[in-house]
C-alpha positions in Angstrom: 41.4 -24.5 -25.5 40.8 -26.4 -22.4 40.0 -22.7 -20.7 37.6 -22.0 -23.5 35.8 -25.4 -22.9 35.8 -24.5 -19.4 34.3 -21.3 -19.9 31.8 -22.9 -21.6 30.6 -25.2 -19.6 30.9 -22.6 -16.4 28.3 -20.4 -18.9 26.1 -23.4 -19.4 25.8 -24.2 -15.7 24.9 -20.8 -15.1 22.2 -20.8 -17.6 20.5 -23.8 -16.4 17.8 -21.4 -14.1 18.0 -18.5 -16.6 14.8 -17.3 -17.6 15.2 -18.6 -21.1 14.9 -22.3 -19.7 11.3 -21.5 -18.2 8.2 -22.3 -20.1 4.4 -22.1 -19.9 2.8 -24.2 -16.9 1.1 -27.2 -18.4 -2.7 -27.5 -17.9 -4.3 -28.3 -14.4 -4.6 -32.3 -13.8 -5.5 -32.3 -9.8 -7.9 -30.6 -7.9 -6.5 -27.8 -5.6 -8.0 -26.5 -2.4 -6.6 -23.2 -1.2 -7.8 -22.9 2.6 -7.3 -20.8 5.8 -6.6 -17.4 4.2 -8.6 -14.3 3.8 -10.6 -14.3 0.5 -10.7 -10.9 -1.2 -13.3 -11.3 -3.8 -13.0 -8.3 -5.6 -16.5 -7.0 -5.6 -16.2 -5.7 -2.2 -16.5 -8.8 -0.4 -14.0 -10.5 2.1 -14.2 -13.8 3.6 -12.2 -14.5 6.7 -11.0 -17.7 6.8 -12.2 -18.7 3.6 -11.5 -22.0 1.4 -11.9 -21.9 -2.7 -11.0 -24.8 -4.8 -9.8 -25.0 -8.5 -10.7 -27.9 -10.8 -10.5 -27.8 -14.5 -9.2 -24.1 -14.2 -12.3 -22.9 -13.0 -13.0 -21.5 -9.3 -15.6 -23.0 -6.7 -16.1 -21.1 -3.4 -16.4 -23.9 -0.8 -18.9 -24.0 2.0 -17.9 -26.9 3.3 -14.8 -29.2 3.9 -13.2 -30.6 1.0 -12.3 -34.4 1.4 -10.5 -36.8 -1.2 -7.1 -36.8 -3.2 -6.6 -33.0 -3.9 -3.7 -30.7 -3.6 -3.9 -28.7 -0.6 -2.6 -25.0 -0.1 -2.6 -23.9 3.3 -2.9 -20.0 2.9 -3.5 -19.3 6.9 -2.5 -15.9 7.8 -2.0 -15.0 4.2 -4.5 -12.9 1.6 -6.0 -14.5 -1.6 -7.0 -12.0 -4.7 -8.4 -12.1 -8.2 -5.4 -11.8 -10.5 -4.6 -8.2 -11.3 -5.3 -7.0 -14.7 -3.1 -4.2 -16.3 -5.1 -2.0 -18.9 -3.5 0.1 -21.6 0.1 -1.0 -22.0 2.3 -1.9 -24.4 4.1 -4.4 -22.8 5.4 -6.9 -25.1 5.5 -4.9 -28.0 8.6 -3.0 -26.9 11.6 -4.5 -25.2 14.3 -1.6 -24.6 12.9 1.7 -25.5 15.7 3.1 -26.7 16.8 0.5 -29.2 14.4 0.7 -32.4 14.7 -2.9 -33.2 12.9 -3.9 -30.1 10.0 -1.6 -30.7 7.0 -2.7 -32.5 4.3 -0.4 -31.0 4.1 2.6 -33.3 2.5 2.4 -36.9 3.0 5.0 -39.7 0.0 6.5 -40.8 -3.0 8.3 -39.2 -5.9 5.9 -39.9 -4.6 2.3 -38.5 -7.9 0.5 -37.1 -6.5 -2.7 -38.9 -3.7 -2.7 -37.2 -3.9 -5.7 -34.6 -1.2 -5.0 -31.7 -1.4 -9.0 -31.0 0.3 -10.0 -34.0 3.4 -8.2 -32.5 3.2 -9.6 -29.0 6.5 -11.0 -27.7 5.4 -13.6 -25.0 9.2 -14.0 -24.2 9.6 -10.7 -23.2 11.7 -10.4 -20.4 9.4 -7.9 -18.7 6.5 -10.5 -18.5 7.9 -12.4 -15.8 8.7 -9.4 -13.4 4.9 -8.1 -13.2 3.7 -11.8 -12.7 5.5 -11.9 -9.6 3.8 -9.1 -8.3 0.5 -10.6 -9.2 -0.4 -9.0 -12.1 -2.0 -11.8 -14.6 -3.5 -10.4 -17.3 -2.8 -7.1 -19.6 -4.7 -5.1 -22.5 -2.1 -4.8 -25.3 -2.3 -1.8 -26.9 -1.0 0.0 -30.3 0.2 3.7 -30.5 0.6 5.9 -33.3 -1.5 8.1 -35.5 -5.0 9.3 -35.0 -6.6 5.5 -34.9 -4.0 3.6 -33.7 -5.6 -0.1 -34.2 -7.2 -2.6 -32.1 -5.8 -4.0 -28.6 -6.4 -7.4 -27.2 -6.3 -8.9 -23.9 -3.5 -11.3 -22.8 -2.8 -13.7 -20.0 0.7 -13.5 -19.0 1.6 -17.5 -19.6 1.8 -18.5 -23.0 4.0 -20.1 -25.7 2.8 -17.5 -28.4 0.6 -14.9 -29.0 -2.1 -17.4 -30.1 -1.9 -19.1 -26.6 -1.9 -15.8 -25.0 -4.9 -14.2 -26.4 -7.7 -13.7 -23.8 -10.1 -11.6 -25.6 -9.1 -10.9 -29.0 -9.4 -7.4 -31.0 -12.1 -6.3 -28.6 -11.3 -2.6 -28.7 -9.8 0.0 -31.2 -8.0 2.9 -29.8 -8.0 6.6 -31.0 -5.9 9.6 -29.8 -7.0 13.2 -29.5 -4.5 15.8 -29.9 -4.5 18.3 -27.1 -7.3 21.0 -27.5 -5.1 23.6 -25.2 -3.4 26.8 -26.2 0.0 26.9 -25.4 1.8 30.3 -26.0 5.2 28.6 -26.5 3.9 26.3 -29.1 2.2 29.1 -30.7 5.4 30.9 -30.9 7.3 28.0 -32.6 5.0 27.9 -35.1 5.1 31.4 -36.1 2.2 32.7 -33.9 -0.6 32.7 -36.2 -1.7 29.0 -35.7 -4.4 27.7 -33.4 -3.4 24.5 -31.6 -7.4 24.0 -30.6 -8.7 24.9 -34.2 -5.8 22.6 -35.5 -6.8 19.9 -33.0 -10.3 20.1 -34.1 -9.6 19.8 -37.6 -7.6 16.3 -36.6 -10.7 15.2 -34.9 -12.9 16.0 -37.8 -11.0 13.6 -39.8 -11.7 10.9 -37.9 -15.3 11.9 -37.6 -15.2 11.8 -41.5 -13.2 8.4 -41.5 -15.9 7.0 -39.4 -18.9 8.2 -41.7 -17.5 6.5 -44.6 -17.0 3.5 -43.2 -20.4 3.6 -41.6 -21.5 4.1 -45.4 -19.3 1.2 -46.7 -20.5 -1.2 -43.9 -24.2 -0.3 -45.0 -23.7 -1.3 -48.6 -24.4 -5.1 -49.0 -21.9 -5.8 -51.7 -18.5 -4.3 -52.5 -16.5 -3.9 -55.3 -13.1 -4.1 -53.2 -12.9 -4.9 -49.7 -11.5 -2.0 -47.6 -9.9 -3.4 -44.7 -9.3 -0.3 -42.5 -13.3 0.1 -42.7 -13.8 -3.6 -42.1 -11.8 -3.5 -39.0 -14.3 -1.0 -37.6 -17.4 -3.4 -38.0 -17.3 -4.2 -34.4 -17.6 -0.6 -33.2 -20.7 -0.3 -35.2 -22.5 -3.4 -33.8 -21.0 -2.8 -30.1 -19.2 -5.5 -29.9 -16.0 -3.5 -29.6 -15.3 -0.7 -27.4 -13.8 2.9 -28.8 -11.1 4.0 -26.2 -10.3 7.6 -26.8 -6.9 8.8 -25.1 -7.1 12.3 -23.9 -6.8 14.3 -20.6 -8.9 17.4 -20.6 -12.2 18.2 -20.3 -12.8 19.7 -23.7 -11.2 16.7 -25.2 -13.3 14.4 -23.2 -16.4 16.3 -24.2 -15.7 15.9 -27.7 -15.0 12.4 -27.3 -18.5 11.7 -25.9 -20.2 13.8 -28.4 -17.8 11.9 -31.4 -19.1 8.5 -29.7 -23.1 9.6 -29.7 -23.0 10.4 -33.7 -22.0 6.6 -34.0 -23.3 4.9 -31.0 -19.9 3.6 -29.7 -19.1 2.2 -26.6 -16.7 4.7 -25.3 -13.9 4.5 -22.6 -11.6 7.3 -21.8 -7.8 6.3 -21.5 -5.8 9.1 -19.5 -8.7 11.1 -18.2 -6.7 13.7 -15.8 -9.5 16.1 -15.3 -12.1 13.7 -15.6 -13.1 14.5 -11.7 -14.1 17.7 -13.0 -17.1 16.2 -15.3 -17.7 12.9 -13.4 -21.7 13.4 -13.6 -21.6 13.8 -17.2 -19.2 10.7 -17.4 -21.5 8.9 -15.4 -24.7 10.2 -17.5 -23.0 8.7 -20.9 -22.1 5.8 -18.8 -18.5 6.2 -20.1 -16.0 4.4 -18.0 -12.1 5.9 -17.6 -9.0 4.2 -17.4 -6.7 6.8 -15.3 -2.9 7.4 -16.0 -1.0 6.4 -13.0 -1.7 8.4 -10.0 2.0 8.8 -9.3 2.5 11.7 -11.2 1.8 15.7 -11.5 -1.5 16.9 -12.1 -2.5 17.9 -15.7 -2.4 21.5 -15.0 -0.8 24.0 -12.7 -4.0 25.2 -11.2 -4.7 21.3 -10.0 -3.9 20.5 -6.6 -0.8 18.6 -6.3 -2.3 15.4 -4.8 -5.4 15.6 -7.5 -3.9 12.5 -9.2 -4.2 10.3 -5.8 -8.1 11.6 -5.3 -9.6 11.3 -8.8 -10.3 7.9 -8.7 -12.5 8.2 -5.4 -14.2 11.2 -7.0 -15.3 9.0 -9.8 -16.1 6.1 -7.7 -18.4 8.6 -5.9 -20.0 9.6 -8.8 -20.7 6.4 -10.0 -18.1 6.4 -12.9 -16.8 2.7 -13.6 -12.8 3.4 -13.4 -9.8 1.4 -13.6 -6.1 2.7 -13.4 -2.9 1.9 -15.5 0.9 2.3 -15.6 0.4 4.4 -19.1 1.1 3.0 -22.2 4.1 4.9 -23.1 7.5 3.9 -21.3 5.8 2.6 -17.9 5.6 -1.0 -19.4 8.6 -2.4 -17.2 6.4 -0.4 -14.0 3.2 -2.4 -14.5 4.8 -4.3 -11.6 3.9 -1.5 -9.3 0.0 -1.6 -10.3 -1.2 -2.9 -6.6 0.9 -0.3 -5.2 -0.8 2.5 -7.1 -4.2 1.8 -6.2 -2.8 1.0 -2.5 -2.3 4.9 -2.8 -5.8 6.0 -3.8 -6.8 3.6 -1.1 -5.4 6.4 1.5 -7.3 9.3 -0.4 -11.0 8.4 -0.6 -11.3 4.8 -1.8 -12.0 1.5 0.5 -9.3 -0.9 0.4 -11.6 -3.3 -1.4 -12.5 -0.4 -3.8 -8.9 0.1 -4.7 -8.6 -3.8 -5.1 -11.7 -3.5 -7.6 -10.1 -0.7 -9.7 -7.3 -3.1 -10.9 -9.6 -6.5 -10.9 -13.0 -6.6 -11.3 -13.4 -2.9 -13.0 -10.9 -3.5 -15.8 -12.5 -6.8 -16.4 -15.9 -4.9 -16.7 -14.3 -2.3 -18.7 -12.8 -4.7 -21.4 -15.8 -7.1 -21.5 -14.6 -10.1 -19.5 -16.1 -9.5 -16.4 -17.8 -12.9 -16.8 -14.7 -14.8 -17.1 -12.6 -13.0 -14.9 -11.9 -9.9 -12.1 -13.3 -11.8 -9.2 -13.3 -14.9 -7.1 -16.6 -16.1 -7.9 -17.7 -19.7 -8.7 -17.3 -20.7 -12.4 -14.8 -17.9 -13.2 -11.5 -18.5 -14.3 -8.9 -19.2 -11.8 -6.7 -16.3 -11.6 -5.7 -16.2 -8.5 -3.0 -14.4 -6.3 -1.9 -15.6 -2.9 0.0 -13.1 -0.8 1.8 -13.0 2.6 0.2 -9.4 3.3 -1.6 -6.6 1.7 -1.3 -6.7 -2.1 -1.7 -3.1 -2.2 1.1 -2.4 0.5 4.4 -2.5 -0.8 6.1 -3.4 2.6 4.1 -6.2 3.1 3.3 -7.7 -0.1 5.0 -10.8 -1.1 3.4 -13.2 -3.7 3.6 -16.5 -3.1 1.2 -18.4 -5.4 -0.1 -17.4 -8.7 -2.4 -19.3 -10.8 -3.8 -18.4 -14.3 -6.4 -20.5 -15.5 -5.5 -22.8 -13.0 -2.0 -23.3 -14.0 0.3 -22.8 -11.0 2.5 -20.1 -12.3 6.4 -20.0 -11.9 7.5 -16.5 -10.1 10.8 -16.4 -11.2 12.4 -13.7 -13.1 15.2 -11.8 -14.5 15.2 -9.4 -11.2 14.9 -12.4 -9.0 18.0 -14.2 -10.7 20.0 -11.4 -10.5 19.5 -10.6 -6.8 20.2 -14.2 -6.1 23.4 -14.3 -8.1 24.8 -11.1 -6.1 23.7 -12.8 -2.8 25.9 -15.6 -3.7 28.7 -13.4 -4.8 28.8 -11.1 -1.8 27.9 -14.2 0.4 24.8 -12.6 1.5 
C-alpha cells in the first residue's frame, strides 16, 4: 500500500510540469517594448536596431524612445518577425493518424459545404504547442473528404476552446478535384475500358450542377424548407468567402479557373504543383496558390527534381500571390518546419524577405486577414516572434519569445519536456 502511494506521489510530481498543466496566456495588461532587434516587417522592409511596442494587443513601430512604466525586452542581436501562418492543415482535427477515434477531419458523402471544421478543432492537441515553439502562431484548419469538403477557419494557437481560437470564422469552402490524368495501371485495374479523365470531368460536373442549384435556391426570396448545404454556399456567391480548389495539374487548374468564372467565385488553388507552367494565366485571373511543401518530389517524371524548390520564385516573378503549406494530409505534425521550407525556397530564387512573406503576409492576404495580421505594421494584432537567429534557418533559429494578440505565449511543449526528462536521466 505504501509503495502504491509513493508511486502515485512520484507520478503527480512528474506531472507538475506536464503540458496538461499549461493554459492559455492571460490578456496583456502592461505595455511591452521590444528594442534593439532587427525588425522583419513581412512586406519586404527591414528595420535594423528597431523598436516596437505592444499595447492592448496591438503593434506600434516606435520612432522615438519610449519612457514610463513598461515591460522591456532587449532584442539586441536578435530578429523580430510577424507570427507565421500555416495554411491548409488539419492540425487539431487529428491527433494520431493511425487511431480512428482521434481523427475528425474526413466526413462521409460528396457534397458537404455545411460541414464546419472549427467545431471539431481540439485546442488541447499536443501538436499545437510544438508548432508554436517554432513561431507558427495561426493556422487555417481545413476539412477533407468528398468533392466539397466543407468550410475552413483560421485559428490562433492559444485558446481554451474553438470559440476562443476562431480568428476568421468559416471564411473558405474547400473542393477537391479528381486527378485528370490517364494512368495505364489504373485503367487496367478498372478493366481497361474506363477513362479516368472522363470520369473525373463527370465528377467535377456534379459539383458544377450542385452550385447551379445552390445559386437558384439563393435567388429565391422564400423557401418552403431550408437547405443547409445551399445556405452554406451563400458566402461564395457574395464573395465574402473563398473557394479553395485542391488540385495539382495544369488541366485541373484550368478547369478550376473556368469553374470559378461561371459563378464569379474568388478562387485559390491549393496544391498547384504545376502552377509554374500557367503562372501568367493565374496572374491574369487573380488566382492565388497555396503550394504543397517544397520538400517533395515533383508531380511528374518529366519535371526537374528541384522543381518544387523553384516554383515559388517562378510564381513570384509572374506576379502570382502564393504561400506554402505542409499539406493537409498527415503532415500536421511537421508544421513546425514551415519556416525551413520557406528557407529552402530562398535558396532557389526568392529573397529572404520574399520567402518570409510567403509564410506571413501572403497567407494573410489569401485568407482575407491581412488587415489584422501578417506583418509588423501599426495597428495590427501583436502576433510576433523573436528569434536568436534567422527564423528560416534550422541551424540558427531559436525562438525565445512569442506573442499572440499581445499575450506572451508559453513555449513549453511535449518535445521540450521529453528532452529535459532524458537530459536529467543521463546527467547531460
